[in-house]
C-alpha positions as CSV (number, residue, x, y, z in Angstrom):
1,M,0.2,8.0,-65.9
2,M,3.0,6.2,-67.6
3,T,5.5,7.4,-65.1
4,D,3.4,5.9,-62.3
5,M,2.9,2.7,-64.1
6,N,6.8,2.4,-64.8
7,R,7.3,2.9,-61.0
8,I,4.8,0.4,-60.1
9,M,6.1,-2.1,-62.6
10,N,9.7,-1.6,-61.3
11,E,8.4,-2.6,-57.8
12,L,7.3,-6.1,-59.1
13,D,9.9,-8.9,-58.6
14,E,10.6,-11.4,-61.5
15,G,8.0,-14.0,-60.2
16,E,5.4,-11.4,-59.8
17,A,5.9,-10.0,-63.2
18,K,5.8,-13.7,-64.8
19,S,2.7,-14.5,-63.1
20,L,1.1,-11.3,-64.2
21,L,2.0,-12.0,-67.9
22,E,0.9,-15.6,-67.7
23,Q,-2.6,-14.5,-66.6
24,I,-2.9,-11.8,-69.4
25,F,-2.0,-14.6,-72.0
26,S,-4.1,-17.2,-70.3
27,D,-7.0,-14.6,-70.6
28,M,-6.3,-13.9,-74.3
29,R,-6.5,-17.8,-74.9
30,T,-9.8,-17.9,-73.3
31,V,-11.1,-15.1,-75.4
32,E,-10.1,-17.2,-78.6
33,E,-11.5,-20.5,-77.2
34,E,-14.6,-19.7,-75.1
35,A,-17.7,-18.0,-76.6
36,H,-18.9,-16.7,-73.4
37,Y,-15.8,-14.8,-72.7
38,S,-15.7,-11.7,-74.8
39,E,-13.1,-9.3,-75.6
40,Q,-15.0,-6.7,-73.5
41,H,-14.6,-9.3,-70.4
42,F,-10.7,-9.5,-71.2
43,F,-10.4,-5.7,-71.3
44,S,-12.4,-5.3,-68.3
45,N,-10.1,-8.0,-66.4
46,V,-6.9,-6.2,-67.5
47,Q,-8.4,-2.8,-66.4
48,E,-9.2,-4.3,-63.0
49,T,-5.6,-5.8,-62.7
50,Y,-4.4,-2.5,-63.5
51,R,-6.6,-0.9,-60.8
52,T,-5.3,-3.4,-58.2
53,L,-1.7,-2.6,-59.0
54,V,-2.3,0.9,-58.5
55,A,-4.2,0.4,-55.3
56,D,-1.5,-1.9,-53.9
57,H,1.1,0.8,-54.7
58,K,-0.9,3.4,-53.0
59,N,-1.3,1.0,-50.1
60,H,2.4,0.5,-49.9
61,E,2.8,4.4,-49.9
62,Q,0.2,4.7,-47.2
63,M,2.3,2.5,-45.0
64,Q,5.1,5.1,-45.0
65,H,3.0,7.7,-43.3
66,D,2.5,8.6,-39.5
67,T,-1.2,9.4,-39.9
68,V,-4.0,8.0,-42.0
69,H,-7.1,10.2,-42.8
70,I,-10.2,8.3,-43.6
71,V,-12.8,10.1,-45.7
72,F,-15.9,8.9,-47.7
73,G,-16.1,10.2,-51.1
74,D,-13.9,11.7,-53.9
75,A,-14.8,15.4,-53.3
76,A,-14.0,15.0,-49.5
77,A,-10.6,13.4,-50.5
78,G,-9.9,15.9,-53.0
79,S,-10.4,18.8,-50.7
80,L,-8.5,17.3,-47.8
81,K,-5.6,16.5,-50.1
82,Q,-5.4,20.3,-50.7
83,A,-5.6,21.1,-47.2
84,L,-3.0,18.8,-46.1
85,Q,-0.7,20.3,-49.0
86,A,-1.4,23.7,-47.6
87,L,-0.1,22.6,-44.2
88,N,2.9,20.9,-45.7
89,V,2.1,17.8,-44.0
90,T,1.8,15.3,-46.8
91,E,5.0,13.6,-46.1
92,K,3.7,12.4,-42.8
93,E,-0.1,12.3,-43.4
94,T,-2.0,10.5,-46.2
95,I,-5.5,9.9,-47.1
96,L,-7.4,6.7,-47.5
97,N,-10.8,7.4,-49.5
98,V,-13.5,4.7,-48.9
99,A,-15.5,6.0,-52.0
100,D,-19.1,4.7,-51.4
101,L,-22.4,6.2,-50.5
102,F,-23.4,4.6,-47.4
103,S,-26.9,6.2,-47.2
104,I,-28.2,4.1,-50.0
105,G,-28.3,0.4,-50.9
106,P,-28.1,-2.6,-48.5
107,I,-25.5,-2.7,-45.8
108,W,-26.6,-6.2,-44.5
109,Q,-23.5,-7.7,-43.2
110,L,-21.3,-5.5,-45.3
111,H,-18.2,-6.4,-43.2
112,T,-18.4,-10.1,-44.9
113,R,-17.9,-11.2,-48.4
114,E,-21.6,-12.1,-48.7
115,G,-22.8,-8.7,-47.5
116,M,-20.4,-7.0,-50.1
117,Q,-21.7,-9.1,-52.9
118,N,-25.3,-8.5,-51.8
119,R,-24.7,-4.9,-51.9
120,Y,-22.9,-4.9,-55.4
121,D,-25.7,-7.0,-56.9
122,W,-28.4,-4.6,-55.6
123,L,-26.6,-1.6,-57.1
124,R,-26.0,-3.4,-60.4
125,T,-29.7,-4.4,-60.7
126,H,-31.3,-1.2,-59.3
127,L,-29.3,1.8,-60.1
128,N,-28.7,3.3,-63.6
129,L,-24.9,3.0,-63.4
130,E,-22.5,3.0,-66.2
131,E,-20.8,-0.4,-66.8
132,A,-17.3,1.1,-66.0
133,A,-18.5,2.4,-62.8
134,L,-20.1,-0.8,-61.8
135,L,-16.7,-2.7,-62.8
136,A,-14.7,-0.1,-60.8
137,Y,-16.9,-0.6,-57.7
138,E,-17.1,-4.1,-57.4
139,Q,-13.9,-4.8,-55.4
140,T,-14.1,-1.1,-53.7
141,I,-15.1,-2.2,-50.2
142,E,-13.1,-5.3,-49.9
143,R,-10.0,-3.4,-51.1
144,S,-10.8,-0.7,-48.6
145,I,-11.2,-3.3,-45.8
146,Q,-7.8,-4.7,-46.7
147,K,-6.2,-1.3,-46.7
148,L,-7.5,-0.7,-43.3
149,Q,-6.2,-4.0,-42.0
150,N,-2.9,-3.1,-43.5
151,I,-2.5,0.0,-41.4
152,R,0.6,-0.2,-39.0
153,K,-0.1,-0.3,-35.3
154,D,2.0,2.9,-34.8
155,Q,-0.1,4.9,-37.3
156,N,-2.6,7.5,-36.0
157,I,-6.2,7.2,-37.7
158,V,-8.2,10.0,-38.2
159,I,-11.8,9.6,-39.4
160,W,-13.8,12.5,-41.0
161,F,-17.5,12.5,-40.9
162,G,-20.5,14.8,-40.6
163,D,-24.2,14.8,-39.5
164,N,-25.8,12.8,-42.3
165,A,-26.5,9.0,-42.9
166,H,-23.8,8.5,-45.4
167,E,-20.9,9.6,-43.1
168,Q,-22.3,8.4,-39.9
169,T,-23.1,4.9,-41.2
170,A,-19.5,4.8,-42.8
171,L,-18.0,5.8,-39.5
172,R,-19.5,2.9,-37.7
173,F,-18.6,0.6,-40.4
174,I,-14.9,1.8,-40.4
175,V,-14.6,1.6,-36.5
176,Y,-16.0,-1.9,-36.7
177,V,-13.6,-3.0,-39.4
178,L,-10.8,-1.6,-37.0
179,K,-12.0,-3.5,-34.1
180,E,-9.1,-5.7,-33.7
181,Q,-6.3,-3.0,-34.2
182,E,-5.0,-1.1,-31.2
183,N,-4.5,2.2,-33.2
184,T,-5.3,5.6,-31.6
185,I,-8.6,6.7,-33.5
186,T,-9.5,10.2,-33.8
187,I,-12.5,11.4,-35.1
188,I,-13.6,15.0,-36.5
189,N,-17.3,15.9,-37.1
190,S,-16.6,18.2,-40.0
191,H,-20.3,19.4,-40.0
192,A,-20.4,20.2,-36.2
193,A,-16.9,21.9,-36.4
194,Y,-17.9,23.9,-39.5
195,T,-21.0,25.2,-37.9
196,R,-19.4,26.1,-34.9
197,H,-16.3,27.9,-36.4
198,F,-18.0,29.7,-39.3
199,Q,-21.2,30.3,-37.6
200,R,-23.4,29.0,-40.3
201,D,-25.1,25.6,-41.5
202,D,-25.0,25.4,-45.1
203,T,-23.2,22.2,-45.7
204,R,-24.6,18.7,-45.7
205,H,-21.3,16.7,-45.8
206,M,-17.6,17.1,-45.9
207,G,-17.5,17.0,-49.7
208,E,-19.2,20.5,-49.9
209,M,-16.4,22.1,-47.8
210,A,-13.6,23.9,-49.3
211,S,-9.9,22.9,-48.8
212,E,-9.3,26.1,-47.0
213,Q,-12.2,25.6,-44.7
214,L,-10.9,22.0,-43.9
215,K,-7.6,23.4,-43.2
216,E,-9.0,25.8,-40.6
217,L,-10.9,23.1,-38.9
218,Y,-8.1,20.5,-38.6
219,V,-5.5,22.8,-36.9
220,Q,-8.1,23.5,-34.1
221,P,-7.5,20.9,-31.4
222,Q,-11.2,21.3,-30.0
223,N,-12.3,19.6,-33.3
224,L,-10.4,16.5,-32.7
225,H,-11.7,13.8,-30.4
226,V,-9.8,10.6,-29.5
227,L,-12.2,7.6,-29.1
228,T,-12.3,5.9,-25.9
229,T,-12.3,2.1,-25.7
230,E,-16.1,2.2,-24.6
231,E,-16.9,4.7,-27.4
232,R,-15.2,2.5,-30.0
233,R,-17.2,-0.6,-28.6
234,D,-20.4,1.3,-28.7
235,F,-19.9,2.3,-32.4
236,E,-19.2,-1.4,-33.2
237,R,-22.4,-2.5,-31.4
238,Q,-24.4,0.3,-33.4
239,W,-22.9,-1.1,-36.6
240,L,-23.8,-4.6,-35.8
241,Q,-27.3,-3.4,-35.4
242,L,-27.4,-1.4,-38.6
243,S,-26.0,-4.3,-40.5
244,E,-28.8,-6.8,-39.4
245,Q,-31.4,-4.4,-41.3
246,H,-32.4,-5.2,-45.0
247,G,-33.4,-1.7,-46.0
248,V,-31.9,0.3,-48.7
249,L,-32.3,4.0,-47.7
250,R,-31.1,5.6,-44.5
251,I,-31.5,9.2,-43.1
252,W,-29.8,11.0,-40.2
253,E,-32.6,12.2,-37.9
254,N,-32.5,12.9,-34.0
255,D,-28.8,12.1,-33.8
256,A,-29.3,8.6,-35.2
257,V,-29.0,6.6,-38.6
258,I,-32.6,5.5,-39.2
259,H,-33.7,3.1,-42.0
260,V,-36.8,4.5,-43.9
261,P,-38.7,2.8,-46.6
262,E,-37.2,3.3,-50.2
263,N,-40.3,5.4,-51.3
264,H,-39.5,7.9,-48.6
265,Y,-39.0,10.6,-51.1
266,D,-41.5,9.8,-53.6
267,A,-43.7,12.4,-52.6
268,D,-41.1,15.1,-53.0
269,I,-40.4,13.8,-56.4
270,I,-44.1,13.8,-57.4
271,E,-44.5,17.4,-56.0
272,M,-41.3,18.5,-57.9
273,V,-42.8,17.3,-61.3
274,Q,-46.0,18.7,-60.6
275,T,-44.3,22.1,-60.0
276,Q,-42.2,22.2,-63.1
277,S,-45.0,20.7,-65.5
278,K,-48.0,23.0,-64.5
279,Q,-49.1,22.8,-68.2
280,G,-48.8,19.1,-68.4
281,E,-45.8,19.3,-70.5
282,F,-42.8,16.9,-70.2
283,V,-39.9,18.1,-68.3
284,K,-36.2,16.8,-68.1
285,C,-35.6,14.1,-65.7
286,V,-32.2,15.4,-64.9
287,R,-33.7,18.8,-64.1
288,V,-36.3,17.1,-61.7
289,I,-33.6,15.1,-59.9
290,G,-31.3,18.1,-59.3
291,E,-34.2,20.2,-57.9
292,V,-35.2,17.3,-55.6
293,M,-31.6,16.9,-54.5
294,G,-31.4,20.7,-53.6
295,H,-34.6,20.5,-51.5
296,I,-34.1,17.5,-49.4
297,P,-31.7,17.7,-46.4
298,Q,-30.1,14.4,-46.9
299,Q,-27.2,13.2,-48.9
300,I,-28.5,10.3,-51.1
301,G,-27.1,10.9,-54.4
302,T,-28.7,11.4,-58.0
303,Y,-28.7,7.7,-58.9
304,F,-31.1,6.8,-56.0
305,I,-33.5,9.6,-56.9
306,E,-33.5,8.5,-60.5
307,Y,-34.1,4.8,-59.4
308,R,-37.3,6.1,-57.8
309,V,-38.2,8.1,-60.7
310,L,-38.0,4.9,-62.8
311,R,-40.1,3.1,-60.3
312,L,-42.8,5.7,-60.4
313,I,-42.7,5.4,-64.3
314,V,-43.2,1.7,-64.0
315,D,-46.0,2.1,-61.4
316,G,-48.0,4.3,-63.9
317,I,-47.4,7.7,-62.0
318,F,-45.3,9.2,-64.6
319,D,-45.3,9.2,-68.4
320,M,-41.9,9.2,-70.2
321,E,-40.5,10.3,-73.6
322,G,-36.9,9.3,-74.6
323,V,-34.5,6.4,-73.7
324,P,-33.8,5.9,-70.0
325,S,-30.2,4.9,-70.4
326,A,-29.1,8.3,-68.8
327,M,-31.1,10.7,-66.8
328,H,-30.3,13.5,-69.2
329,R,-31.8,11.4,-72.2
330,Y,-35.5,11.4,-71.1
331,T,-38.4,13.5,-70.1
332,I,-41.2,12.8,-67.6
333,K,-44.7,14.4,-66.6
334,M,-47.6,13.3,-64.5
335,K,-49.9,10.6,-66.1
């Protein structure tokens, strides 16, 4: 980490370094003089500054490559990174990870600053996320958009996605963000390619695929499709339609992203609690969430399922014992 930090600092010119130091000193003075600005706020701001420097450095590195792969999630990015390393193409090809879960939370006008803030506010007030995760997320989308808009005109863009609401929504969002750029956009439906190549359908999204599998899919030309101008315009129109909705849960059904009520999976949650608590005993919330995630065909994440569990507790459907600060710290049963 220190080696990376030293390299990043060496890239700053004198003016940038001076400005950075002045900002840190100014924040330190604010901690001493302003009661509302705590040491935790100061630490969080320094941490965010560090993340921004790292992101800018990676963005600079990204500009040196011929091809930019866009994926949606840490697991997908990690597997694809290993696949590209195995193919010995990392000097020419890099990865841009838009790390969000697009199947949950509001996406209303997400391509605007107001929409980004609206999404962040909902995640902060509805999901049981750790403070550090929230702080890291706050500028994720805005930074991702900036990186996308910094892609050179001569760089190829490859977008990986699958047949699920998360990646299909993300695909439309990214194509819309790139609407003013003339780069060639190639898409890979990893789910369709995986099913066709391996003759089985046992993955829901790219993050569940191993690097060796992604390597095999990438080297087959039939899995890569270059978007036509009309296809790009169609994805852009679809995004604008999606971004007018105010729902917080989306599923992939009949080859389309569909908004559904946020209680769409409440019946599955209740049934799982009834199954695991036949004698009326309390069962661990984390176990219920894991079982529900394993049974539903969509990728919506554990935090959204827990959000609905907590809602069912408030509505008097479940009893609870423990502290709901984290899903492994409390148990539930039918009331």
